[in-house]
Backbone bond lengths (Angstrom), bond angles and torsions (degrees), N, CA, C in turn:
res aa  C-N    CA-C-N  psi(-1)  N-CA   C-N-CA  omega(-1)  CA-C   N-CA-C  phi
1 M - - - 1.451 - - 1.521 108.70 -
2 Q 1.324 114.34 147.91 1.458 120.14 177.05 1.525 108.60 -135.55
3 L 1.312 116.17 125.98 1.454 121.42 -179.86 1.523 109.38 -75.84
4 Q 1.329 117.12 125.55 1.457 121.37 -179.39 1.518 112.95 -93.81
5 M 1.318 117.51 -38.78 1.453 120.29 -175.02 1.526 109.76 -158.77
6 N 1.321 115.60 149.01 1.464 122.63 173.47 1.517 108.67 -117.40
7 Q 1.308 116.05 139.05 1.460 121.09 171.44 1.517 106.90 -134.40
8 I 1.315 115.40 135.22 1.454 119.80 177.28 1.522 108.18 -125.80
9 S 1.313 115.15 139.31 1.453 121.13 176.00 1.522 107.21 -137.96
10 R 1.302 115.46 130.16 1.463 120.79 -177.05 1.512 108.83 -131.76
11 D 1.322 117.28 137.06 1.460 122.26 -177.75 1.521 111.16 -124.12
12 W 1.326 115.14 144.50 1.458 122.49 174.94 1.524 108.36 -130.88
13 T 1.316 116.57 147.31 1.461 122.88 168.97 1.518 105.55 -114.45
14 I 1.329 116.05 123.44 1.461 120.79 -172.87 1.521 109.80 -125.93
15 L 1.323 115.96 129.81 1.460 121.71 171.10 1.519 107.34 -98.18
16 H 1.331 116.37 127.21 1.464 120.84 -179.25 1.528 108.87 -146.79
17 A 1.304 115.94 122.81 1.468 122.66 176.90 1.529 111.65 52.82
18 G 1.337 116.35 42.09 1.453 121.14 177.74 1.520 114.70 76.36
19 R 1.323 116.98 8.58 1.463 121.71 -179.95 1.527 108.81 -117.57
20 K 1.345 116.08 150.71 1.463 120.82 -179.91 1.528 109.17 -111.66
21 F 1.348 114.44 129.30 1.459 121.32 -179.15 1.522 109.87 -123.43
22 Y 1.314 114.60 147.63 1.458 122.31 174.22 1.522 106.60 -117.91
23 V 1.328 115.96 122.30 1.460 120.97 -177.56 1.519 108.15 -116.91
24 N 1.331 115.56 134.36 1.459 121.13 178.84 1.514 109.31 -126.65
25 Y 1.325 115.65 136.65 1.459 122.69 171.46 1.521 107.14 -119.98
26 T 1.320 116.65 127.17 1.457 121.72 176.89 1.519 108.26 -132.79
27 D 1.326 116.21 136.61 1.462 121.15 177.24 1.517 108.56 -148.66
28 S 1.316 115.60 158.68 1.455 120.91 -178.77 1.517 109.19 -153.68
29 D 1.324 115.81 150.22 1.461 119.57 174.31 1.529 110.85 -94.96
30 G 1.324 116.17 13.36 1.458 122.70 176.09 1.516 109.44 -144.93
31 Q 1.317 116.48 -178.76 1.458 121.29 179.63 1.524 109.86 -78.32
32 T 1.334 116.02 131.36 1.459 120.55 -178.69 1.522 110.32 -144.46
33 L 1.315 116.20 143.27 1.464 120.75 178.19 1.522 111.99 -64.09
34 A 1.327 116.71 -23.84 1.465 120.46 -178.30 1.525 112.16 -62.15
35 L 1.339 117.52 -20.85 1.462 120.34 -178.18 1.527 113.21 -109.37
36 C 1.321 117.76 12.51 1.467 120.36 176.14 1.526 109.29 -71.51
37 N 1.302 116.09 131.94 1.473 122.82 175.69 1.526 113.65 59.73
38 R 1.314 117.46 35.16 1.465 120.01 176.64 1.520 110.06 -158.92
39 N 1.326 115.32 163.00 1.459 122.17 172.51 1.521 108.04 -88.02
40 N 1.321 116.23 -179.81 1.457 119.71 178.19 1.528 111.88 -64.27
41 W 1.329 116.64 -34.84 1.463 121.57 -176.65 1.521 110.70 -104.38
42 E 1.327 116.26 136.84 1.463 122.68 171.32 1.522 107.93 -130.38
43 V 1.328 115.61 139.56 1.459 121.10 177.91 1.524 107.92 -126.96
44 W 1.314 114.69 125.11 1.460 122.53 179.11 1.520 108.43 -118.86
45 E 1.333 115.43 150.25 1.465 120.52 178.29 1.519 109.56 -122.45
46 E 1.330 115.17 138.70 1.461 120.54 174.38 1.525 107.70 -83.54
47 T 1.335 115.46 123.25 1.464 121.06 -179.62 1.527 109.15 -124.96
48 D 1.321 115.72 178.93 1.470 120.22 177.15 1.524 111.67 -63.01
49 E 1.333 116.70 -28.31 1.468 121.41 -179.09 1.521 112.61 -87.21
50 G 1.308 117.88 -5.33 1.464 121.68 -177.17 1.517 110.08 127.33
51 T 1.303 115.80 -158.71 1.462 120.72 -179.79 1.517 108.56 -101.78
52 E 1.336 115.83 129.17 1.457 120.11 -179.32 1.521 110.29 -140.21
53 E 1.325 114.55 153.37 1.458 119.60 -179.65 1.526 109.14 -63.15
54 L 1.328 116.13 137.98 1.460 121.06 179.46 1.526 108.56 -62.32
55 D 1.321 116.75 123.41 1.461 122.37 -174.69 1.527 110.09 -79.73
56 V 1.331 115.88 109.52 1.465 120.93 -179.47 1.530 111.89 -116.42
57 Y 1.317 117.06 7.40 1.464 121.00 -175.97 1.520 110.76 -113.90
58 F 1.341 115.22 148.75 1.459 120.27 173.00 1.518 108.38 -142.64
59 S 1.325 114.85 160.77 1.463 120.26 179.59 1.522 109.33 -119.98
60 K 1.317 115.95 171.47 1.467 120.98 -178.19 1.522 112.16 -58.99
61 G 1.325 117.07 -30.27 1.457 120.88 -177.63 1.517 114.67 -79.79
62 D 1.321 117.53 -7.28 1.465 120.70 -178.82 1.523 110.80 -72.02
63 T 1.318 115.10 151.74 1.462 120.57 176.78 1.529 109.00 -72.55
64 P 1.337 117.05 160.54 1.468 119.13 176.32 1.535 112.27 -56.03
65 K 1.330 116.79 -35.39 1.468 120.48 178.80 1.527 110.48 -64.19
66 E 1.343 117.11 -43.77 1.466 121.27 178.57 1.530 111.05 -65.10
67 Q 1.330 116.11 -37.86 1.464 120.02 178.30 1.528 111.07 -65.49
68 R 1.340 117.18 -43.35 1.470 120.98 178.10 1.522 110.97 -62.15
69 K 1.343 115.92 -40.47 1.468 119.76 178.76 1.524 110.22 -61.47
70 A 1.324 117.54 -44.99 1.465 121.21 179.30 1.526 110.82 -64.09
71 E 1.331 117.05 -40.74 1.470 120.46 178.08 1.527 110.74 -64.25
72 N 1.333 116.99 -43.71 1.470 120.79 177.83 1.524 110.87 -63.41
73 N 1.343 116.91 -40.82 1.463 120.56 177.75 1.524 111.18 -64.64
74 S 1.325 116.67 -35.61 1.462 120.20 178.09 1.531 110.70 -63.94
75 L 1.327 116.41 -43.30 1.471 120.39 176.64 1.525 110.78 -64.56
76 L 1.328 116.22 -40.94 1.464 120.71 178.08 1.524 110.46 -62.34
77 K 1.325 117.01 -42.94 1.467 121.14 178.36 1.524 110.33 -58.44
78 E 1.335 116.65 -44.07 1.466 120.27 177.85 1.526 111.10 -61.03
79 R 1.327 117.52 -42.37 1.470 121.02 179.16 1.524 111.35 -64.45
80 L 1.336 116.95 -41.68 1.466 120.85 178.99 1.527 110.76 -63.99
81 I 1.320 116.91 -42.75 1.468 120.67 178.61 1.522 110.08 -63.88
82 M 1.315 117.28 -43.68 1.466 120.79 178.54 1.529 110.28 -60.66
83 F 1.328 117.52 -41.70 1.461 121.94 177.64 1.528 110.32 -59.55
84 C 1.327 116.73 -43.47 1.467 120.80 179.85 1.525 111.04 -64.89
85 I 1.329 116.63 -42.13 1.467 120.21 178.53 1.526 109.96 -61.50
86 E 1.326 116.31 -44.60 1.465 120.58 -179.42 1.525 111.96 -65.28
87 N 1.329 117.49 -26.74 1.464 121.57 -177.83 1.524 112.86 -107.30
88 W 1.330 116.65 18.61 1.467 120.99 -178.27 1.520 111.11 -58.78
89 D 1.300 116.28 -45.09 1.463 121.36 -174.65 1.533 110.34 -100.60
90 S 1.313 115.97 51.23 1.460 122.48 -176.39 1.531 111.46 -70.37
91 Q 1.320 115.74 176.61 1.465 121.48 177.65 1.524 110.38 -56.60
92 F 1.330 116.60 -39.09 1.463 121.47 178.26 1.529 110.41 -58.37
93 M 1.322 116.68 -45.01 1.470 119.94 179.60 1.531 110.88 -66.78
94 Q 1.319 117.17 -36.41 1.462 120.25 177.40 1.528 110.08 -62.08
95 E 1.338 116.43 -40.80 1.469 120.44 178.24 1.529 111.16 -65.40
96 I 1.329 117.02 -40.35 1.467 120.30 177.54 1.527 110.40 -62.35
97 K 1.326 116.75 -44.95 1.472 120.30 179.05 1.525 110.94 -59.36
98 A 1.331 116.40 -42.18 1.467 120.10 179.38 1.528 110.69 -63.83
99 K 1.337 117.41 -42.19 1.467 120.85 178.25 1.526 111.16 -63.74
100 L 1.327 116.54 -39.98 1.465 119.91 178.78 1.527 111.16 -65.03
101 Q 1.321 116.72 -40.31 1.466 119.91 177.39 1.529 110.33 -63.46
102 E 1.333 115.69 -39.55 1.465 120.47 177.74 1.529 110.36 -63.25
103 Q 1.327 116.62 -45.19 1.469 120.43 178.14 1.524 110.89 -62.27
104 K 1.326 116.09 -40.27 1.464 120.48 178.67 1.520 110.13 -60.56
105 G 1.328 116.27 -42.66 1.460 120.40 178.20 1.513 112.04 -63.44
106 L 1.333 116.20 -42.91 1.464 119.95 178.68 1.523 111.21 -64.70
107 L 1.314 116.97 -43.16 1.464 120.41 179.31 1.523 110.89 -65.92
108 G 1.324 116.14 -38.68 1.468 119.72 177.43 1.512 111.27 -61.62
109 G 1.340 116.31 -38.50 1.461 120.30 177.80 1.516 111.89 -65.84
110 I 1.323 116.22 -39.35 1.467 120.81 179.04 1.521 110.44 -66.47
111 L 1.327 116.57 -44.40 1.467 120.76 -177.50 1.524 111.98 -69.31
112 N 1.329 116.76 -27.83 1.467 120.12 -179.03 1.521 112.67 -85.59
113 D 1.338 118.41 -13.21 1.476 121.25 -179.73 1.509 111.76 -75.31
């Protein structure tokens, strides 16, 4: 067997200041449709209208209030990403790694029989 490409995608649901955010990190060592028209990190917020991407952009025509909101959202996005990075190897991930090692052992036993 020869490995051609790796793709990883990780999701977090974060409650912060009474708001709910969904953060996704996706990366690949090859070309993948999952990364078309986006960066590695995406942050979405659950709102009354549904789930929408956290608005971090503004244009020259925006009001100062809209610009401040986008700037604040940009800082919030950075904080959420930093939180995810700091919690990448959480207890949940440790449990997944242990289960994978267990599966590897079981598969190794089957293949060696």
